[in-house]
MARTI-511816 format. One line per 3 residues: number of its first residue (from 0); their letters; for each residue x, y, z of C-alpha. Coordinates in nm, 4 decimals. Layout:
NUM) a) X Y Z ~ ...
This chain:
0) mgf) 10.3429 14.6510 7.9958 ~ 9.9409 14.4995 7.9217 ~ 9.9006 14.3535 7.6407
3) nvg) 9.9650 14.2297 7.1962 ~ 10.3481 14.3840 7.3139 ~ 10.4911 14.3644 6.9569
6) raa) 10.4335 13.9739 6.8684 ~ 10.3579 13.8643 7.2239 ~ 9.9921 13.8140 7.4185
9) ygi) 10.1812 14.0041 7.7070 ~ 10.4578 14.2184 7.7504 ~ 10.6411 14.4107 7.9942
12) lsf) 10.8176 14.7451 7.7339 ~ 11.0285 15.0791 7.8405 ~ 10.9570 15.3717 7.7174
15) kqt) 11.1148 15.6209 7.5852 ~ 11.0350 15.9798 7.6705 ~ 11.0414 16.1662 7.4003
18) tps) 10.8962 16.5058 7.2297 ~ 10.6206 16.4565 7.0331 ~ 10.5819 16.4431 6.6756
21) aqk) 10.3662 16.2992 6.3616 ~ 10.6727 16.2590 6.2756 ~ 10.8477 15.9605 6.5431
24) ppe) 10.6402 15.7620 6.7400 ~ 10.7106 15.7112 7.1198 ~ 11.0624 15.4621 7.1274
27) yta) 10.9473 15.1481 7.2958 ~ 11.2060 14.9239 7.4155 ~ 11.0722 14.5134 7.4555
30) lds) 11.1738 14.4102 7.7983 ~ 11.0100 14.0426 7.8218 ~ 10.7379 13.9207 7.6159
33) cnv) 10.5280 13.5859 7.7067 ~ 10.3030 13.3718 7.4663 ~ 10.4632 13.5390 7.1690
36) gfy) 10.3048 13.4195 6.8261 ~ 9.9905 13.4698 7.0478 ~ 9.6847 13.6699 7.0871
39) ptr) 9.4451 13.7098 7.4559 ~ 9.0849 13.6317 7.3369 ~ 8.8177 13.8811 7.1989
42) gvw) 8.5879 13.9426 7.4380 ~ 8.6908 13.7729 7.8011 ~ 8.7673 13.9573 8.1318
45) lkt) 9.1519 13.9496 8.2198 ~ 9.1813 13.9824 8.5574 ~ 9.5691 14.1858 8.5571
48) lis) 9.7736 14.2262 8.8457 ~ 10.0929 14.4851 8.8135 ~ 10.3629 14.5200 9.0880
51) vlg) 10.6271 14.7015 9.0805 ~ 10.8671 14.6607 9.4257 ~ 11.1978 14.7968 9.3951
54) snv) 11.3390 14.7066 9.0064 ~ 11.0901 14.3886 9.0796 ~ 10.7961 14.5076 8.8055
57) smf) 10.5657 14.1265 8.7162 ~ 10.2773 14.1035 8.5674 ~ 9.9663 13.8836 8.6433
60) vng) 9.6658 13.8227 8.4308 ~ 9.4037 13.5340 8.6138 ~ 9.6183 13.4705 8.9861
63) vkv) 9.8691 13.3423 8.6623 ~ 10.2812 13.5168 8.6163 ~ 10.2982 13.5904 8.2541
66) sst) 10.5997 13.8807 8.2315 ~ 10.8798 13.9820 8.4693 ~ 11.1921 14.2148 8.5016
69) qtp) 11.4117 14.4555 8.6948 ~ 11.4415 14.8174 8.5325 ~ 11.4781 15.1154 8.7033
72) isr) 11.1735 15.3113 8.8201 ~ 11.1813 15.6767 8.8140 ~ 10.8076 15.8266 9.0194
75) sql) 10.5875 15.9006 8.8046 ~ 10.2689 15.9266 8.7217 ~ 10.0079 15.6215 8.6785
78) sll) 9.9516 15.5856 8.3042 ~ 9.6941 15.3930 8.0682 ~ 9.7576 15.3778 7.6733
81) lag) 9.4775 15.1767 7.6229 ~ 9.4403 15.0881 7.1766 ~ 9.3256 14.8483 6.9247
84) pep) 9.0825 14.8817 6.6349 ~ 8.7320 14.7351 6.8201 ~ 8.6201 14.8794 7.1840
87) iev) 8.8585 14.7860 7.4732 ~ 8.7006 14.7688 7.7971 ~ 8.8664 14.8772 8.1931
90) knl) 8.6241 14.8109 8.4847 ~ 8.7548 14.7637 8.8628 ~ 9.0873 14.9646 8.8558
93) fie) 9.2382 15.0820 9.2156 ~ 9.6467 15.1232 9.3311 ~ 9.7377 14.9434 9.6849
96) eet) 10.0537 15.1558 9.7673 ~ 10.3401 14.9901 10.0138 ~ 10.5934 15.1933 10.1522
99) pra) 10.8954 15.1754 9.9344 ~ 11.2316 14.9898 10.1506 ~ 11.5953 15.1766 10.1884
102) fvv) 11.8306 14.7808 10.2199 ~ 12.1065 14.9573 10.4484 ~ 12.4238 14.7919 10.4454
105) mqf) 12.6985 14.7266 10.6856 ~ 12.8396 14.5427 10.9157 ~ 12.6310 14.4134 11.2182
108) tes) 12.8283 14.5073 11.5269 ~ 12.8180 14.7426 11.8127 ~ 12.9437 15.0633 11.6497
111) fnt) 12.7557 14.9875 11.3198 ~ 12.3940 14.9061 11.5341 ~ 12.4343 15.2886 11.7003
114) lye) 12.4082 15.4637 11.3551 ~ 12.1639 15.2539 11.1905 ~ 11.9152 15.2932 11.4992
117) evi) 11.9858 15.6476 11.5999 ~ 12.0434 15.7817 11.2106 ~ 11.9888 15.6139 10.9223
120) kpv) 11.6793 15.4560 11.0388 ~ 11.5046 15.7719 11.1822 ~ 11.5995 15.9116 10.8662
123) cse) 11.4391 15.6719 10.6131 ~ 11.1823 15.6958 10.8441 ~ 11.1247 16.0432 10.7366
126) fgy) 11.1557 16.0407 10.3943 ~ 10.8563 15.7366 10.4234 ~ 11.1201 15.4465 10.3842
129) qav) 11.0934 15.1511 10.6195 ~ 11.4250 15.1446 10.6651 ~ 11.6082 14.7551 10.6224
132) rgd) 11.8870 14.5385 10.7145 ~ 11.9910 14.1605 10.6593 ~ 11.9459 14.1127 11.0586
135) dsf) 11.6233 14.1578 11.0366 ~ 11.4610 13.9013 10.8180 ~ 11.4768 13.5775 11.0269
138) ksg) 11.3801 13.3255 10.6599 ~ 11.5207 13.0468 10.6950 ~ 11.7164 12.9163 10.3192
141) sii) 11.9391 13.0801 10.1614 ~ 12.1138 13.3971 10.3024 ~ 12.2470 13.5645 10.0247
144) nei) 11.8948 13.4700 9.7487 ~ 11.7386 13.6712 10.0993 ~ 11.9844 14.0537 10.0903
147) aqs) 12.0390 13.9345 9.6327 ~ 11.6133 13.9928 9.6608 ~ 11.6052 14.2367 9.9532
150) iqd) 11.8142 14.4501 9.7068 ~ 11.5147 14.4032 9.4308 ~ 11.3205 14.5428 9.6109
153) asv) 11.4727 14.8493 9.8084 ~ 11.4441 15.1829 9.6016 ~ 11.7369 15.2585 9.7494
156) via) 12.0438 15.1237 9.9281 ~ 12.2399 15.3002 10.1981 ~ 12.6129 15.1512 10.2480
159) dit) 12.8710 15.1676 10.5080 ~ 13.1916 15.0903 10.3468 ~ 13.3558 15.0646 10.7198
162) pnn) 13.5319 14.8985 10.6520 ~ 13.7051 14.7559 10.4406 ~ 13.4454 14.4057 10.4289
165) pnv) 13.4354 14.1743 10.1212 ~ 13.0008 14.0976 10.1888 ~ 12.9581 14.5012 10.1760
168) yye) 13.1263 14.5238 9.8928 ~ 12.9411 14.2005 9.6908 ~ 12.6414 14.4326 9.7808
171) vgy) 12.7582 14.7171 9.6576 ~ 12.8959 14.5798 9.3312 ~ 12.4880 14.4329 9.3292
174) aha) 12.3239 14.7230 9.3672 ~ 12.4870 14.8945 9.1082 ~ 12.4569 14.6411 8.8928
177) lnk) 12.0886 14.6806 8.9263 ~ 12.1225 15.0613 8.8333 ~ 11.9475 15.0611 9.1846
180) pti) 12.0418 15.4572 9.3891 ~ 12.3233 15.4418 9.6609 ~ 12.4759 15.6132 9.8703
183) lls) 12.8148 15.5775 10.0152 ~ 12.8474 15.6216 10.4024 ~ 13.2407 15.5762 10.5176
186) dkm) 13.4115 15.7098 10.8280 ~ 13.6700 15.9033 10.8138 ~ 13.9399 15.7304 10.9911
189) qdr) 13.9103 15.5244 10.6700 ~ 14.2650 15.5427 10.5316 ~ 14.1827 15.5088 10.1844
192) llf) 13.8518 15.3633 9.9613 ~ 13.9308 15.0969 9.7382 ~ 13.9761 15.1650 9.3889
195) dvs) 13.6334 15.0140 9.2729 ~ 13.4259 15.3343 9.4842 ~ 13.7299 15.5511 9.4896
198) gfr) 13.5060 15.7700 9.2571 ~ 13.1304 15.7719 9.3288 ~ 13.0467 16.0275 9.5953
201) tlf) 13.1301 15.8653 9.9718 ~ 12.9632 16.0639 10.2833 ~ 13.2442 16.0670 10.5708
204) yed) 13.1262 16.1131 10.9033 ~ 13.3486 16.1071 11.2505 ~ 13.2005 15.7969 11.4827
207) sig) 13.0739 16.1091 11.7281 ~ 12.7899 16.2688 11.8861 ~ 12.9283 16.5760 11.6552
210) gkr) 12.9151 16.3757 11.4324 ~ 12.6301 16.1528 11.3986 ~ 12.4686 16.5021 11.3981
213) kvh) 12.6050 16.5601 11.0226 ~ 12.5813 16.2249 10.9166 ~ 12.2091 16.2992 10.9507
216) eal) 12.2186 16.6456 10.7571 ~ 12.4454 16.4991 10.5123 ~ 12.1840 16.1973 10.4574
219) vkh) 11.9169 16.3539 10.4296 ~ 12.0195 16.6094 10.1700 ~ 12.1270 16.2668 9.9598
222) lqs) 11.7280 16.1011 9.9881 ~ 11.6152 16.4185 9.8634 ~ 11.8137 16.4402 9.5326
225) vrv) 11.7732 16.0477 9.5432 ~ 11.3852 16.0832 9.5908 ~ 11.2759 16.0720 9.2038
228) see) 11.3953 15.6585 9.2026 ~ 11.0246 15.5648 9.3643 ~ 10.7468 15.4749 9.5250
231) pls) 10.6519 15.1076 9.4271 ~ 10.2484 15.0997 9.3310 ~ 10.0663 14.7500 9.2552
234) ssa) 9.7335 14.8215 9.0278 ~ 9.4548 14.5604 8.9555 ~ 9.1928 14.5820 8.6608
237) nfq) 9.0032 14.3658 8.4194 ~ 9.0305 14.4207 8.1268 ~ 8.8325 14.3570 7.7961
240) t) 8.9970 14.3555 7.4860
């Protein structure tokens, strides 16, 4: 993301990693743009904030949000690409890390609360994730909007689809629509999975002490496999164009 994106002053692009070639330049796809037909004023410092949290990506210039989008984020190094006919200066560059979040979707009953507190939260903590459930927040306003925001902000979603709860399936569907790394759990006592999720890999467990130990081990392996989806970063810098 940055300045002079295509024909816009500001914008966010997706970079497609390709084999370096003199005949084939890097491929970029515009995800969002702002101020089409205008260009930033040269010779002026622009205070820029880039915020990446889960799949939410935003760009602020001098305190004003100029571009934002939702897109899957893969863990990678931070890099700057500076190009133009005149010198470009960057100063006061710093990065502020935030703890990545794991949003947990499940029914709010005693048995599921035990699974959440004794297994899911400790495993998430081991991997550096902050486990969050819908009932962990006490904000006023629309619950649906708050849950949607929590899924957007999460780096991974863990969902227990036992039993067939419409609210749980709604949230799982939204996570899938965002291409969010999603881990599905289900009690073995569940007769069968619904058709829409039957094709997804699901971690089945027994509601017992031994079963909780096995779900702990399996959840560790699943989180290891999705660990590449990533730690959110916020960076701030002043640019002179």
